Steps between C-alpha positions, in 0.01 A plus 500: 500500500384189686708369786501171690622539860493124562797270448466122491756298693592318179615825338715641781819394330390663175516842666803705597584426859267681737495587867276256690282653770334265747164627627434219748505541877829493688453145629437357152799692364725358771396144409616542144525758225671563171874568542579871484130587536396781733193490720252785470364597845145463372351547845644852504427580135135399529446736793709781350303506175181562693631751755481874442860581595649225282240457227581527131543877529804455725755446226799530735371213713455267204825600335686403816297177546569391142869594512539290818418193292812565291306613198688736272366713218542236229385203703254243368315332783310172539270477803357178641279413796367174648271433205203712599618755241332797670800601711741474208254707296487760779877544494507494120248783487693717745837444335375561146316814619835649594675395182656160577479247216316228689350162418299247702604134509193298408423253776750649742752308709341153446591531130873541560566333837748215459588598143863621511505567126242772563615618842850565371360751251469757777728799465654644816377844608707771337419793727582844376278802457130460448264785419130431553284658231135464603255418224768373262370142484292339227205462740376822657374591844176680582372631830148542634450849361616405151277194492206693644529747210504215248181329621247518219765547230631235262730352768449131572531413869640152558399375847728208593328417830271208580129481422422544869700822520351628177143437617565658842453181703869486595599833652849387598600785731304772324204690640322477162478227242411464134670618182587811304246627247551327165760254634545160338574206727777265395638327812876470511469124551360473147824646365692203637531136412618360829786730597574603142370810326317389188655537156450819294238339270308361798501836675399683185199268463415528870502880496315511171226276643474736797441791263843661480533597134831547315646842568301545821630738766511270804535587867536206737425486870448251780478572872861563594732504196637151439216365288473833319868475406454140380196603294701782343781261413247257351334773292841608368584136422170471310617781270324803650724805481306760701498338844514667838450386858309665780746354747333621821186337364158445653606545862608854409183564297263373770630730771397809300124542539498723193599203285203311364471127560255268325347201678 
């Protein structure tokens, strides 16, 4: 069953009231935010998701981190960032991985700032018990070993990085550069029209033109997680049902010399 994780600002009031999570930095949040919204400490979450002791395997850590946002078992959550969309997508991916019904606000804070009819839709945090169930989201998670075993199969690898990263000219902070065998480049910037994720028909055409056929088993990646999450959300919005993200992405792949890289 297809699933669109993106909500347009114009349709906020058509949904049951949701918890608003603000994924901007603390300074931006202090300057203005949706009433009753809760700020996600994204600076901590980003590090935790990539650190051995607190990575996705540490369910207790994430259960506590999610519960601290006031999210209960039946919560529906809307996340927004400053309009870049990658940080909201990062938090969306983590929350949905552990079973939270989560959506991304298309365009982020700029789409709702100064619009009280939308800001007032926020539901106050309800608290209560929350049980994290890893792998219960619509979009799956793969690690290096799983992806390594799938190379050469019918999996379609969606590389959401830039052309420079894909070609190996931009190493970022990696010791090796290039791309995974069989990967298809579709930069995350192409998924956006300004700060808005493109419509489902536009994304479907974009992915089709890149060679992603209907029913394809897609695994997205970038360099550090945010763009991979956005690509996964875009693929789901385009109607693909078998979508997963290699969240640790190319920086994790490149550090393992046993993992092949094409230049």
